[in-house]
PLY file of the C-alpha trace (Angstrom):
ply
format ascii 1.0
element vertex 160
property float x
property float y
property float z
element edge 159
property int vertex1
property int vertex2
end_header
22.84 19.38 27.60
23.54 15.72 28.18
24.00 13.61 25.10
23.66 9.87 25.42
26.51 7.73 24.17
26.00 4.05 23.44
28.70 1.46 23.11
27.91 -0.22 19.79
30.56 -2.86 20.59
28.33 -4.09 23.42
26.41 -7.24 22.45
23.30 -5.99 24.29
23.29 -2.71 22.38
23.78 -4.49 19.06
21.06 -7.08 19.76
18.50 -4.52 20.97
19.22 -2.26 17.99
18.92 -5.17 15.54
15.62 -6.27 17.12
14.17 -2.76 16.92
15.21 -2.34 13.28
13.91 -5.80 12.34
10.60 -5.21 14.12
9.96 -1.78 12.63
11.08 -2.70 9.09
9.43 -6.13 9.23
6.02 -4.97 10.45
6.16 -1.99 8.11
6.96 -4.26 5.16
4.13 -6.68 5.96
1.66 -3.83 6.28
2.98 -2.14 3.13
2.75 -5.31 1.06
-0.68 -6.30 2.36
-2.26 -2.85 2.10
-0.39 -1.23 -0.80
-1.90 0.91 -3.55
-4.64 -0.84 -5.50
-7.29 0.02 -8.10
-9.19 2.11 -5.55
-6.12 4.24 -4.86
-5.32 4.55 -8.55
-8.84 5.87 -9.21
-8.51 8.72 -6.71
-7.97 12.29 -7.83
-4.49 13.32 -6.69
-2.70 16.65 -6.49
0.10 17.43 -8.95
2.75 16.96 -6.23
1.78 13.31 -5.64
5.02 11.31 -5.86
5.29 8.15 -7.96
4.35 4.93 -6.14
7.88 3.48 -6.47
9.26 6.20 -4.17
7.32 5.13 -1.08
9.02 1.77 -0.37
12.64 3.01 -0.34
11.62 6.13 1.56
9.80 4.16 4.25
12.59 1.57 4.47
15.12 4.33 5.18
12.83 6.03 7.68
11.99 2.74 9.40
15.70 1.99 9.91
16.17 5.42 11.53
13.00 4.97 13.62
14.25 1.55 14.76
17.65 2.91 15.78
16.09 5.83 17.63
13.67 3.49 19.40
16.49 1.20 20.48
18.47 4.15 21.83
15.51 5.35 23.88
14.77 1.81 25.09
18.37 1.31 26.17
18.35 4.62 28.01
15.02 4.10 29.84
12.38 1.67 28.60
9.67 3.29 30.74
10.39 6.91 29.82
7.98 9.41 28.25
10.18 9.27 25.14
9.60 5.51 24.87
5.85 6.06 25.24
5.95 8.64 22.43
8.00 6.29 20.27
5.58 3.41 20.81
2.46 5.52 20.30
3.67 7.02 17.02
4.76 3.57 15.81
1.35 1.99 16.51
-0.43 4.84 14.72
2.07 4.67 11.86
1.18 1.01 11.40
-2.57 1.82 11.65
-2.52 4.47 8.93
-2.10 2.21 5.86
-4.97 -0.16 6.70
-7.18 2.82 7.50
-6.37 4.47 4.16
-5.79 1.62 1.71
-8.01 -1.14 3.15
-10.86 0.73 4.82
-10.72 3.71 2.40
-11.30 6.13 5.28
-9.59 9.29 4.05
-10.57 11.65 6.86
-9.89 9.25 9.75
-6.53 8.49 8.10
-5.87 12.24 8.09
-6.66 12.41 11.82
-4.24 9.53 12.40
-1.43 11.08 10.39
-1.78 14.47 12.11
-1.57 12.69 15.45
1.52 10.82 14.25
3.13 14.13 13.27
2.36 15.62 16.70
3.88 12.57 18.42
6.98 12.72 16.20
7.49 16.40 17.04
6.97 15.67 20.74
9.55 12.86 20.50
12.05 15.28 18.96
11.43 17.89 21.68
11.64 15.37 24.55
14.88 13.89 23.23
16.58 17.07 22.03
18.67 17.58 25.19
18.76 13.94 26.36
19.72 12.16 23.14
20.27 14.54 20.26
21.07 11.68 17.85
17.63 10.08 18.40
15.95 13.44 18.01
17.82 14.13 14.77
16.91 10.68 13.40
13.27 11.74 13.68
13.73 15.01 11.74
13.54 13.42 8.24
10.61 11.34 9.51
8.84 14.53 10.65
9.48 16.16 7.27
8.15 13.13 5.37
5.06 12.81 7.58
4.38 16.55 7.23
4.51 16.09 3.46
2.38 12.92 3.67
-0.15 14.80 5.84
-0.44 17.48 3.18
-0.85 14.79 0.53
-3.47 12.95 2.64
-5.42 16.17 3.16
-5.22 17.11 -0.52
-6.47 13.72 -1.68
-9.28 13.76 0.89
-10.38 17.20 -0.32
-10.18 16.20 -3.99
-12.27 13.09 -3.42
0 1
1 2
2 3
3 4
4 5
5 6
6 7
7 8
8 9
9 10
10 11
11 12
12 13
13 14
14 15
15 16
16 17
17 18
18 19
19 20
20 21
21 22
22 23
23 24
24 25
25 26
26 27
27 28
28 29
29 30
30 31
31 32
32 33
33 34
34 35
35 36
36 37
37 38
38 39
39 40
40 41
41 42
42 43
43 44
44 45
45 46
46 47
47 48
48 49
49 50
50 51
51 52
52 53
53 54
54 55
55 56
56 57
57 58
58 59
59 60
60 61
61 62
62 63
63 64
64 65
65 66
66 67
67 68
68 69
69 70
70 71
71 72
72 73
73 74
74 75
75 76
76 77
77 78
78 79
79 80
80 81
81 82
82 83
83 84
84 85
85 86
86 87
87 88
88 89
89 90
90 91
91 92
92 93
93 94
94 95
95 96
96 97
97 98
98 99
99 100
100 101
101 102
102 103
103 104
104 105
105 106
106 107
107 108
108 109
109 110
110 111
111 112
112 113
113 114
114 115
115 116
116 117
117 118
118 119
119 120
120 121
121 122
122 123
123 124
124 125
125 126
126 127
127 128
128 129
129 130
130 131
131 132
132 133
133 134
134 135
135 136
136 137
137 138
138 139
139 140
140 141
141 142
142 143
143 144
144 145
145 146
146 147
147 148
148 149
149 150
150 151
151 152
152 153
153 154
154 155
155 156
156 157
157 158
158 159
């Protein structure tokens, strides 16, 4: 097993990491604010395990910071690697989910998107497990949250 070590005293490492975090958190915040829960969402039938709306923003902020750090680590290791492709693909789909759900009100296509995101997250973990265990581990809470969100998405789609 080879574990990647980054020098966080290096200006390049710090700048790339800051850019990744700012990009992921920034785009996520813009999408979250512009497509957040509205009257349509409030009118949906939801399962009893639906968390309160206030929980989503701090949860996503935390996950987005971890996703940004993991993405920077992969980018610094090899910007053209399969791991970077997986990171980018899951990020684009992550950003597509909210508009699909909250703006277009497409419950089943949103479910297809979130299941694909989960598969890409798991693939990212597998691909990085022996190359950069820290990046892989940063995606574990993300995988758990998206698995939960997938169950929630499916439940709401079925109930409505």
